[in-house]
All heavy atoms as an XYZ file, in Angstrom:
858
protein
N     108.030    122.407      0.636
C     108.690    121.539      1.628
C     107.722    121.117      2.589
O     107.765    119.996      3.058
C     109.766    122.521      2.354
C     110.988    122.828      1.487
S     111.956    121.288      0.950
C     112.930    120.905      2.388
N     106.714    122.014      2.951
C     105.814    121.645      4.008
C     104.715    120.690      3.444
O     104.299    119.584      4.033
C     105.032    122.861      4.590
C     103.920    122.531      5.534
C     106.052    123.724      5.263
N     104.090    120.950      2.272
C     103.075    120.147      1.776
C     103.473    118.865      1.159
O     102.895    117.771      1.417
C     102.286    120.771      0.581
C     101.513    122.054      1.106
O     101.324    122.164      2.319
O     101.361    123.092      0.441
N     104.559    118.867      0.211
C     104.983    117.633     -0.315
C     106.156    116.847      0.422
O     106.355    115.694      0.180
C     105.497    117.961     -1.659
C     104.309    118.415     -2.584
C     104.741    118.770     -3.870
O     105.781    118.155     -4.476
O     104.027    119.595     -4.572
N     106.785    117.468      1.407
C     107.758    116.871      2.304
C     108.848    116.082      1.510
O     109.192    115.021      1.810
C     107.091    115.839      3.191
C     106.024    116.560      4.188
C     105.614    115.567      5.247
C     104.430    116.015      6.012
N     104.627    117.164      6.883
N     109.563    116.827      0.559
C     110.678    116.173     -0.214
C     111.829    115.878      0.823
O     112.657    115.091      0.514
C     111.046    117.320     -1.155
C     110.536    118.524     -0.530
C     109.305    118.179      0.214
N     111.857    116.495      1.976
C     112.963    116.356      2.893
C     112.972    114.966      3.479
O     113.927    114.561      3.999
C     113.060    117.404      3.999
C     111.599    117.354      4.781
C     111.398    116.591      5.867
C     110.667    118.247      4.453
C     110.319    116.534      6.532
C     109.450    118.198      5.162
C     109.210    117.391      6.238
N     112.021    114.199      3.339
C     111.842    112.849      3.775
C     112.716    111.933      2.990
O     113.048    110.809      3.376
C     110.439    112.357      3.827
C     109.585    112.990      4.804
C     108.000    112.462      4.671
C     110.010    112.910      6.224
N     113.125    112.352      1.862
C     114.073    111.601      0.939
C     115.415    111.757      1.318
O     115.991    112.882      1.273
C     113.875    112.041     -0.522
C     114.774    111.287     -1.432
O     115.535    110.435     -1.021
O     114.664    111.535     -2.738
N     116.158    110.766      1.839
C     117.419    110.985      2.318
C     118.443    111.258      1.167
O     119.533    111.994      1.529
C     117.968    109.565      2.957
C     116.833    108.593      2.573
C     115.648    109.376      2.021
N     118.161    111.107      0.001
C     118.943    111.370     -1.108
C     118.761    112.705     -1.791
O     119.112    113.041     -2.836
C     118.830    110.330     -2.246
N     117.787    113.445     -1.148
C     117.397    114.901     -1.646
C     118.637    115.753     -1.894
O     119.546    115.906     -1.063
C     116.501    115.533     -0.711
C     115.845    116.835     -1.051
C     114.989    116.757     -2.179
C     115.223    117.579      0.067
N     118.603    116.419     -3.044
C     119.726    117.376     -3.382
C     119.106    118.743     -3.781
O     117.861    118.800     -4.029
C     120.512    116.909     -4.680
O     119.617    116.876     -5.772
C     121.212    115.491     -4.225
N     119.846    119.765     -3.808
C     119.430    121.064     -4.202
C     119.016    121.050     -5.692
O     118.059    121.634     -6.070
C     120.341    122.128     -4.014
C     119.715    123.515     -4.111
C     121.675    121.988     -4.867
C     120.621    124.650     -3.518
N     119.472    120.144     -6.521
C     119.139    119.948     -7.882
C     117.718    119.366     -7.995
O     116.945    119.853     -8.893
C     120.124    118.889     -8.653
C     121.448    119.544     -8.885
C     122.344    119.470     -7.627
O     122.211    118.934     -6.672
N     123.571    120.065     -7.865
N     117.242    118.524     -7.179
C     115.884    117.956     -7.150
C     114.974    119.054     -6.774
O     113.975    119.130     -7.454
C     115.815    116.828     -5.990
C     116.693    115.666     -6.235
O     117.081    115.376     -7.427
O     117.102    115.032     -5.243
N     115.253    119.975     -5.878
C     114.342    121.015     -5.428
C     114.368    122.016     -6.584
O     113.221    122.491     -6.857
C     114.879    121.767     -4.227
C     114.799    120.737     -2.951
C     113.899    122.875     -3.795
C     113.557    120.247     -2.435
N     115.482    122.343     -7.143
C     115.443    123.375     -8.235
C     114.656    122.946     -9.409
O     114.010    123.689    -10.023
C     116.899    123.744     -8.684
O     117.386    122.952     -9.637
N     114.715    121.662     -9.746
C     114.073    121.087    -10.843
C     112.395    121.131    -10.530
O     111.753    121.530    -11.489
C     114.499    119.606    -11.260
C     113.931    119.108    -12.484
C     114.171    117.685    -12.800
C     115.671    117.128    -12.256
N     115.811    115.741    -12.499
N     112.026    120.723     -9.374
C     110.715    120.688     -9.019
C     110.179    122.126     -9.024
O     108.974    122.275     -9.273
C     110.594    120.063     -7.552
C     109.223    119.878     -7.080
C     108.489    118.703     -7.940
O     109.069    117.863     -8.306
O     107.310    118.890     -8.103
N     110.900    123.052     -8.535
C     110.428    124.517     -8.551
C     110.597    125.224     -9.831
O     110.160    126.357     -9.864
C     111.206    125.263     -7.308
C     110.890    124.717     -6.038
S     111.685    125.574     -4.772
C     111.116    127.382     -4.950
N     111.362    124.670    -10.736
C     111.646    125.285    -11.973
C     112.471    126.695    -11.746
O     112.231    127.641    -12.360
C     110.470    125.602    -12.858
C     110.866    125.639    -14.313
O     111.896    125.266    -14.716
N     109.955    126.243    -14.955
N     113.488    126.440    -10.848
C     114.294    127.627    -10.533
C     115.777    127.106    -10.689
O     116.140    126.079    -10.200
C     114.140    128.103     -8.982
C     115.142    129.125     -8.485
C     112.742    128.544     -8.826
N     116.673    127.957    -11.305
C     118.041    127.483    -11.469
C     118.717    127.274    -10.194
O     118.480    127.890     -9.273
C     118.794    128.719    -12.109
C     117.646    129.451    -12.803
C     116.444    129.203    -11.975
N     119.548    126.188    -10.060
C     120.147    125.678     -8.891
C     120.944    126.844     -8.287
O     120.898    127.151     -7.022
C     121.290    124.560     -9.317
C     122.078    124.307     -7.985
C     120.470    123.314     -9.634
N     121.678    127.644     -9.019
C     122.438    128.786     -8.479
C     121.506    129.750     -7.800
O     121.818    130.305     -6.708
C     123.180    129.407     -9.574
C     124.113    130.656     -9.145
C     125.396    130.286     -8.768
N     126.217    131.366     -8.236
C     126.481    131.602     -7.039
N     126.198    130.607     -6.027
N     127.140    132.688     -6.525
N     120.448    130.203     -8.465
C     119.581    130.993     -7.812
C     118.946    130.502     -6.397
O     118.774    131.318     -5.530
C     118.296    131.347     -8.777
C     118.198    132.723     -9.343
C     117.088    132.784    -10.303
O     115.974    133.011     -9.750
O     117.338    132.930    -11.496
N     118.519    129.277     -6.495
C     118.043    128.667     -5.277
C     119.042    128.631     -4.189
O     118.676    128.920     -3.016
C     117.555    127.224     -5.581
C     116.844    126.428     -4.491
C     115.701    127.139     -3.851
C     116.529    125.165     -4.929
N     120.226    128.312     -4.593
C     121.404    128.339     -3.607
C     121.471    129.693     -2.956
O     121.735    129.833     -1.705
C     122.649    127.820     -4.189
O     123.687    127.735     -3.328
N     121.646    130.705     -3.810
C     121.820    132.063     -3.272
C     120.643    132.461     -2.397
O     120.757    133.099     -1.344
C     122.020    133.028     -4.537
C     121.983    134.468     -4.045
C     123.420    132.751     -5.153
N     119.448    132.169     -2.753
C     118.279    132.471     -2.127
C     118.370    131.878     -0.575
O     118.151    132.551      0.396
C     116.962    131.956     -2.620
C     115.603    132.301     -2.038
C     115.323    133.707     -2.065
C     114.534    131.368     -2.575
N     118.563    130.564     -0.627
C     118.642    129.852      0.725
C     119.858    130.448      1.613
O     119.644    130.716      2.729
C     118.970    128.401      0.555
C     117.694    127.705     -0.050
C     119.268    127.661      1.906
C     117.649    126.320     -0.502
N     121.028    130.632      0.906
C     122.232    131.169      1.673
C     121.991    132.553      2.180
O     122.325    132.858      3.425
C     123.549    131.057      0.701
C     123.913    129.703      0.602
O     123.796    128.815      1.336
N     124.629    129.479     -0.482
N     121.532    133.517      1.362
C     121.399    134.855      1.642
C     120.149    135.350      2.406
O     120.125    136.092      3.411
C     121.654    135.659      0.530
C     123.081    135.605     -0.071
N     124.175    135.969      0.673
C     123.426    135.004     -1.193
C     125.146    135.793     -0.156
N     124.875    135.150     -1.187
N     119.030    134.744      1.934
C     117.751    135.090      2.560
C     117.497    134.350      3.857
O     117.005    134.909      4.762
C     116.497    134.931      1.610
C     116.514    135.598      0.287
C     116.602    137.192      0.592
O     115.726    137.649      1.393
N     117.491    137.927     -0.203
N     117.885    133.102      3.907
C     117.713    132.301      5.095
C     118.906    132.147      6.057
O     118.775    131.584      7.050
C     117.102    130.957      4.815
C     115.895    130.909      3.848
C     115.451    129.605      3.406
C     114.724    131.606      4.569
N     120.126    132.479      5.506
C     121.330    132.456      6.258
C     121.649    131.031      6.516
O     122.226    130.704      7.573
N     121.330    130.137      5.612
C     121.653    128.733      5.822
C     122.201    128.018      4.550
O     121.956    128.520      3.416
C     120.323    127.902      6.217
C     119.775    128.145      7.527
C     118.474    127.236      7.738
O     117.497    127.385      6.918
N     118.411    126.697      8.809
N     122.918    127.058      4.901
C     123.367    126.215      3.719
C     122.089    125.243      3.397
O     121.292    124.906      4.209
C     124.669    125.309      3.936
C     125.772    126.190      4.279
N     126.437    126.956      3.193
C     126.505    126.468      5.389
C     127.447    127.541      3.750
N     127.429    127.382      5.047
N     122.203    124.603      2.144
C     121.023    123.726      1.694
C     120.753    122.646      2.718
O     119.553    122.464      3.179
C     121.431    123.191      0.378
C     120.212    122.326     -0.093
C     119.043    122.668     -0.434
C     120.618    120.958     -0.219
C     118.056    121.827     -0.810
C     119.535    119.894     -0.446
C     118.318    120.492     -0.905
N     121.851    122.020      3.202
C     121.503    120.776      4.107
C     121.058    121.129      5.490
O     120.355    120.448      6.027
C     122.748    119.802      4.008
C     122.892    119.067      2.793
C     123.854    119.366      1.845
C     121.956    118.174      2.445
C     123.819    118.689      0.590
C     122.013    117.421      1.294
C     122.904    117.721      0.319
O     122.916    117.161     -1.072
N     121.449    122.398      5.894
C     120.993    122.821      7.119
C     119.494    123.173      6.968
O     118.752    123.077      7.889
C     121.719    124.081      7.614
C     123.210    123.765      8.142
O     123.320    122.723      8.621
O     123.967    124.581      7.949
N     119.222    123.842      5.836
C     117.778    124.168      5.557
C     116.979    122.996      5.546
O     115.829    122.862      6.127
C     117.800    124.784      4.173
C     116.427    124.993      3.494
C     115.522    126.043      4.020
C     116.044    124.378      2.410
C     114.322    126.147      3.449
C     114.884    124.544      1.812
C     113.889    125.471      2.315
N     117.372    121.921      4.921
C     116.555    120.660      4.713
C     116.494    119.950      6.105
O     115.394    119.533      6.666
C     117.257    119.658      3.791
C     116.677    118.221      3.733
C     117.282    120.268      2.393
N     117.550    120.028      6.849
C     117.629    119.285      8.201
C     116.796    120.015      9.205
O     116.131    119.381     10.067
C     119.090    119.211      8.709
C     119.872    118.143      7.981
O     119.414    117.303      7.365
N     121.250    118.118      8.140
N     116.535    121.263      8.957
C     115.571    121.979      9.880
C     114.177    121.356      9.725
O     113.467    121.148     10.727
C     115.497    123.437      9.471
O     116.732    124.091      9.802
C     114.421    124.180     10.328
N     113.784    121.055      8.389
C     112.482    120.489      8.378
C     112.463    118.957      8.857
O     111.424    118.517      9.389
C     112.231    120.337      6.860
C     111.586    121.690      6.286
C     112.484    122.621      5.717
C     110.288    122.120      6.416
C     112.220    123.797      5.314
C     109.939    123.262      6.058
C     110.794    124.146      5.351
O     110.398    125.489      4.874
N     113.488    118.390      8.698
C     113.643    116.955      9.204
C     113.661    116.907     10.760
O     112.827    115.970     11.322
C     114.996    116.284      8.721
C     114.993    116.001      7.245
C     116.384    115.509      6.724
N     116.312    115.078      5.384
C     117.320    114.900      4.617
N     118.527    115.142      5.158
N     117.099    114.595      3.345
N     114.284    117.841     11.431
C     114.297    117.908     12.821
C     112.905    118.203     13.343
O     112.445    117.713     14.351
C     115.323    118.955     13.415
C     116.730    118.391     12.939
C     115.183    119.105     14.746
C     117.041    116.940     13.402
N     112.278    119.207     12.767
C     110.821    119.630     13.092
C     109.969    118.492     12.972
O     109.112    118.329     13.867
C     110.426    120.820     12.229
C     111.116    122.195     12.690
C     110.875    122.717     13.930
O     109.607    122.645     14.476
O     111.699    123.369     14.557
N     110.098    117.664     11.974
C     109.283    116.555     11.865
C     109.667    115.450     12.841
O     108.571    114.924     13.398
C     109.469    115.946     10.380
C     108.436    114.933      9.985
O     108.134    114.023     10.749
N     108.117    115.012      8.765
N     110.818    115.367     13.268
C     111.226    114.347     14.274
C     110.681    114.789     15.553
O     110.326    113.913     16.333
C     112.774    114.276     14.450
N     110.690    116.175     15.833
C     110.136    116.705     17.173
C     108.656    116.365     17.147
O     108.146    116.061     18.350
C     110.342    118.043     17.218
C     111.946    118.489     17.416
S     112.261    120.297     17.187
C     111.397    121.064     18.604
N     108.005    116.559     16.153
C     106.520    115.986     16.048
C     106.329    114.584     16.517
O     105.446    114.296     17.272
C     105.844    116.478     14.833
C     105.711    117.921     14.494
C     104.999    118.628     15.577
O     103.856    118.280     15.937
O     105.488    119.755     16.046
N     106.968    113.873     15.835
C     107.050    112.362     16.236
C     107.354    112.108     17.736
O     106.528    111.356     18.450
C     107.918    111.420     15.238
C     107.446    111.627     13.888
C     107.853    109.976     15.748
C     108.443    111.061     12.835
N     108.362    112.721     18.223
C     108.735    112.628     19.607
C     107.702    113.047     20.546
O     107.599    112.584     21.698
C     110.065    113.217     19.944
C     111.374    112.621     19.136
C     112.603    113.522     19.241
C     111.603    111.231     19.856
N     107.009    114.083     20.150
C     105.942    114.718     20.949
C     104.531    113.762     20.937
O     103.769    113.864     21.920
C     105.457    116.013     20.433
C     106.556    117.126     20.772
C     105.990    118.423     20.180
C     107.014    119.470     20.221
N     106.644    120.705     19.287
N     104.428    112.932     20.027
C     103.257    112.157     19.717
C     103.147    111.052     20.924
O     103.927    110.121     20.847
C     103.151    111.669     18.423
C     101.939    110.876     18.049
O     101.241    110.400     19.046
O     101.634    110.631     16.894
N     102.115    111.173     21.726
C     102.158    110.187     22.832
C     101.831    108.733     22.403
O     102.229    107.777     22.997
C     100.804    110.647     23.694
C     100.570    111.981     23.265
C     101.181    112.241     21.934
N     101.274    108.514     21.085
C     101.151    107.237     20.547
C     102.348    106.619     19.968
O     102.306    105.548     19.592
C     100.045    107.421     19.564
O     100.408    107.948     18.382
N     103.355    107.396     19.954
C     104.595    106.955     19.390
C     105.789    106.874     20.342
O     106.940    106.732     19.870
C     104.963    107.848     18.122
C     103.927    107.904     17.074
C     104.479    108.403     15.792
C     103.308    108.268     14.791
N     103.662    108.792     13.469
N     105.517    106.599     21.565
C     106.585    106.457     22.595
C     107.394    105.306     22.423
O     108.540    105.139     22.855
C     105.972    106.453     23.946
O     105.006    105.420     24.170
C     105.457    107.932     24.328
N     106.917    104.200     21.661
C     107.552    103.014     21.467
C     108.468    103.002     20.230
O     109.389    102.097     20.034
C     106.610    101.812     21.366
C     105.768    101.487     22.633
C     106.572    100.903     23.617
C     105.710    100.395     24.871
N     106.006    101.108     26.190
N     108.335    104.016     19.427
C     109.160    104.112     18.293
C     110.545    104.559     18.669
O     110.669    105.545     19.443
C     108.418    105.279     17.304
C     109.398    105.470     16.015
C     107.104    104.932     16.781
N     111.509    103.962     18.159
C     112.906    104.108     18.593
C     113.516    105.349     17.756
O     112.966    105.747     16.666
C     113.904    102.959     18.267
O     114.041    102.832     16.924
C     113.263    101.700     18.835
N     114.543    105.981     18.414
C     115.108    107.113     17.899
C     115.758    106.794     16.512
O     115.628    107.503     15.482
C     116.338    107.641     18.702
C     115.796    108.054     20.115
C     117.039    108.659     18.065
C     114.910    109.228     20.207
N     116.191    105.493     16.422
C     116.749    105.067     15.080
C     115.604    104.956     14.016
O     115.836    105.365     12.830
C     117.363    103.579     15.172
C     118.384    103.212     14.284
C     119.589    104.205     14.061
C     118.768    101.833     14.516
N     114.472    104.518     14.356
C     113.281    104.529     13.449
C     112.930    105.859     12.986
O     112.686    106.127     11.799
C     112.148    103.601     14.086
C     112.391    102.198     14.245
C     111.251    101.565     15.022
O     110.925    101.985     16.222
O     110.820    100.527     14.668
N     112.904    106.712     13.922
C     112.488    108.131     13.671
C     113.507    108.872     12.688
O     113.114    109.363     11.750
C     112.435    108.979     14.954
C     111.274    108.410     15.799
C     112.355    110.398     14.696
C     111.072    109.049     17.263
N     114.820    108.620     13.012
C     115.796    109.359     12.199
C     115.662    108.756     10.556
O     115.873    109.641      9.765
C     117.243    109.164     12.662
C     118.021    107.816     12.586
C     118.821    107.818     11.302
C     118.916    107.727     13.810
N     115.466    107.625     10.542
C     115.172    107.018      9.176
C     113.915    107.534      8.422
O     113.891    108.045      7.274
C     115.365    105.592      8.960
C     116.730    105.027      9.213
C     116.855    104.107     10.246
C     117.758    105.331      8.484
C     118.320    103.536     10.445
C     119.083    104.910      8.714
C     119.262    104.003      9.722
O     120.559    103.405      9.903
N     112.851    107.611      9.312
C     111.651    108.089      8.826
C     111.701    109.507      8.345
O     110.975    109.866      7.416
C     110.603    107.951      9.995
C     109.199    108.268      9.596
C     108.195    108.042     10.742
O     108.453    107.107     11.534
O     107.203    108.756     10.634
N     112.428    110.407      9.017
C     112.468    111.734      8.652
C     113.579    112.143      7.549
O     113.688    113.404      7.212
C     112.652    112.855      9.880
C     111.418    112.540     10.855
C     113.920    112.619     10.618
N     114.314    111.176      7.105
C     115.136    111.451      6.013
C     116.714    111.493      6.308
O     117.461    111.676      5.444
N     117.100    111.035      7.559
C     118.557    111.035      7.910
C     118.981    109.660      7.564
O     118.244    108.661      7.527
C     118.754    111.186      9.409
C     118.718    112.731      9.688
C     117.613    113.362     10.101
C     119.988    113.541      9.521
C     117.563    114.593     10.376
C     119.960    114.884      9.906
C     118.723    115.479     10.257
N     120.290    109.593      7.291
C     121.006    108.184      6.957
C     121.785    107.741      8.134
O     122.170    106.495      8.116
C     122.010    108.415      5.765
C     121.158    108.398      4.443
O     120.126    107.783      4.266
N     121.627    109.143      3.521
N     122.215    108.610      9.017
C     123.008    108.107     10.133
C     122.629    108.782     11.494
O     122.191    109.952     11.515
C     124.493    108.519      9.862
O     124.809    109.807     10.217
N     122.824    107.996     12.506
C     122.536    108.450     13.793
C     123.379    109.706     14.220
O     122.838    110.585     14.946
C     122.635    107.205     14.833
C     122.077    107.548     16.089
C     122.105    106.336     17.088
C     121.365    106.539     18.275
N     121.333    105.399     19.220
N     124.639    109.672     13.891
C     125.509    110.719     14.281
C     125.040    111.985     13.728
O     125.038    113.062     14.391
C     126.963    110.451     14.095
O     127.193    110.285     12.640
N     124.797    112.057     12.492
C     124.407    113.276     11.674
C     123.047    113.737     12.397
O     122.730    114.932     12.543
C     124.407    113.185     10.162
O     123.436    112.208      9.764
N     122.156    112.855     12.597
C     120.834    113.066     13.198
C     121.050    113.651     14.583
O     120.468    114.849     14.782
C     119.979    111.922     13.262
C     118.605    112.118     13.890
C     117.665    113.021     13.455
C     118.315    111.555     15.213
C     116.420    113.215     14.023
C     117.082    111.723     15.797
C     116.090    112.479     15.295
N     121.875    113.159     15.416
C     122.045    113.639     16.735
C     122.624    115.094     16.669
O     122.310    115.853     17.475
C     122.899    112.832     17.601
C     122.193    111.593     17.994
O     120.855    111.546     18.162
N     122.875    110.429     18.335
N     123.751    115.197     15.802
C     124.309    116.466     15.640
C     123.408    117.522     15.234
O     123.330    118.655     15.704
C     125.597    116.385     14.612
O     126.391    115.345     15.183
C     126.311    117.757     14.407
N     122.498    117.382     14.219
C     121.670    118.214     13.605
C     120.532    118.638     14.826
O     120.103    119.789     14.882
C     120.935    117.754     12.293
N     119.993    117.464     15.450
C     118.997    117.702     16.454
C     119.485    118.525     17.478
O     118.832    119.461     18.025
C     118.546    116.367     16.967
C     117.229    116.375     17.660
C     116.079    115.949     16.967
C     117.050    116.720     18.934
C     114.863    116.002     17.515
C     115.848    116.774     19.565
C     114.749    116.534     18.923
N     120.724    118.318     18.007
C     121.237    119.056     19.096
C     121.546    120.486     18.673
O     121.271    121.492     19.373
C     122.628    118.432     19.688
C     122.987    119.159     20.893
C     123.947    118.252     21.709
C     124.221    118.949     23.011
N     124.180    118.108     24.207
N     121.958    120.743     17.461
C     122.238    122.136     16.961
C     120.835    122.885     16.975
O     120.871    124.033     17.153
C     122.789    121.982     15.532
C     123.126    123.255     14.843
C     123.863    123.121     13.520
C     124.124    124.354     12.822
N     124.644    124.099     11.445
N     119.696    122.267     16.620
C     118.415    122.836     16.379
C     117.757    123.124     17.725
O     117.192    124.101     17.916
C     117.703    122.050     15.476
C     116.285    122.685     14.980
N     116.252    123.634     14.066
C     115.085    122.229     15.559
C     114.999    123.996     14.068
N     114.273    123.281     14.877
N     117.827    122.123     18.684
C     117.160    122.146     19.981
C     117.931    122.304     21.184
O     117.401    122.704     22.145
C     116.245    120.808     20.052
O     117.245    119.684     20.313
C     115.544    120.438     18.919
N     119.191    122.052     21.051
C     120.047    122.204     22.319
C     120.049    120.945     23.114
O     120.769    120.882     24.114
N     119.354    119.938     22.605
C     119.270    118.609     23.275
C     119.559    117.534     22.375
O     119.216    117.729     21.047
C     117.937    118.457     23.901
C     117.569    119.243     25.130
O     118.367    119.419     26.033
N     116.455    120.046     25.027
N     119.904    116.395     22.717
C     119.950    115.229     21.995
C     118.416    114.742     21.774
O     117.669    115.090     22.571
C     120.684    113.929     22.539
O     120.024    113.556     23.700
C     122.102    114.526     22.677
N     118.157    113.821     20.896
C     116.777    113.271     20.721
C     116.369    112.613     21.961
O     115.118    112.810     22.457
C     116.871    112.385     19.446
C     118.015    112.882     18.755
C     118.991    113.447     19.699
N     117.230    112.026     22.587
C     116.782    111.163     23.830
C     116.495    112.078     24.877
O     115.533    111.944     25.671
C     117.897    110.158     24.052
O     118.127    109.270     23.048
C     117.623    109.363     25.473
N     117.290    113.084     25.062
C     117.099    114.117     26.180
C     115.783    114.946     25.894
O     114.909    115.078     26.800
C     118.245    115.164     26.128
C     119.578    114.651     26.613
C     120.741    115.556     26.340
O     120.711    116.548     25.472
O     121.828    115.404     26.892
N     115.435    115.175     24.654
C     114.211    115.748     24.241
C     113.096    114.966     24.603
O     112.054    115.549     25.163
C     114.389    116.208     22.740
C     113.022    116.930     22.244
C     112.955    118.392     22.505
C     112.121    116.234     21.632
C     111.954    118.974     22.034
C     111.006    117.077     21.116
C     110.928    118.372     21.346
O     109.767    119.178     20.987
N     113.134    113.802     24.246
C     112.028    112.836     24.561
C     111.798    112.690     26.089
O     110.651    112.800     26.543
C     112.117    111.486     23.925
C     111.187    110.453     24.232
C     111.443    109.166     23.561
N     110.622    108.958     22.299
C     110.723    108.056     21.461
N     111.706    107.102     21.723
N     109.956    108.021     20.462
N     112.883    112.604     26.810
C     112.830    112.491     28.353
C     112.215    113.705     28.875
O     111.310    113.692     29.750
C     114.152    112.217     28.961
C     114.484    110.671     28.723
C     115.925    110.490     29.504
C     116.311    108.992     29.212
N     117.674    108.779     29.481
N     112.569    114.958     28.332
C     112.128    116.068     28.895
C     110.555    116.234     28.685
O     109.774    116.713     29.432
C     112.777    117.372     28.261
O     112.304    117.527     26.976
N     110.025    115.764     27.563
C     108.666    115.724     27.327
C     107.942    114.784     28.230
O     106.725    115.074     28.671
C     108.303    115.286     25.801
C     108.842    116.156     24.615
C     108.757    115.424     23.331
C     108.030    117.450     24.769
N     108.536    113.605     28.558
C     107.927    112.699     29.438
C     107.708    113.243     30.864
O     106.704    113.142     31.509
C     108.731    111.338     29.610
C     108.607    110.651     28.264
C     109.590    109.415     28.216
O     110.638    109.472     29.020
N     109.395    108.610     27.196
N     108.757    114.127     31.230
C     108.710    114.703     32.639
C     107.664    115.768     32.730
O     106.999    115.894     33.652
C     110.022    115.217     33.004
C     111.094    114.147     33.296
C     112.279    114.072     32.684
C     110.836    113.167     34.226
C     113.141    113.068     32.946
C     111.780    112.153     34.504
C     112.909    112.142     33.964
O     113.768    111.153     34.171
N     107.490    116.473     31.544
C     106.508    117.635     31.501
C     105.071    116.973     31.630
O     104.049    117.609     32.178
C     106.672    118.386     30.226
C     107.850    119.324     30.292
C     107.977    120.103     29.003
C     109.148    120.777     28.936
N     109.501    121.448     27.661
N     104.815    115.846     31.096
C     103.514    115.240     31.042
C     103.083    114.556     32.470
O     102.004    114.210     32.591
C     103.333    114.168     30.027
O     104.137    113.165     30.134
N     104.121    114.492     33.335
C     103.854    113.772     34.632
C     103.170    114.698     35.625
O     103.205    115.769     35.543
C     105.075    113.345     35.327
C     105.894    112.183     34.471
C     107.191    111.817     35.214
C     104.951    110.947     34.569
């Protein structure tokens, strides 16, 4: 997930990951659910949100819109991105970006 970044593909499925890892889908699902305590899409979205946070922190990318970022990291809709981002960070992407700007002042 870290090296190849398959989470950037908005159409990513657990079947894709299982095929790539050569692990049966059921085994992978159980592993993610029980070992990590997450559903597959929450697991994938964690990587997407972490990636989005890196982009939002990058001072050279302050002109990149939230909409551009959400597509870049693999989300298909603004509402699902905002929901996942807030669940992960406690803030919306806009609030998060603003808090970073205030810290740098």
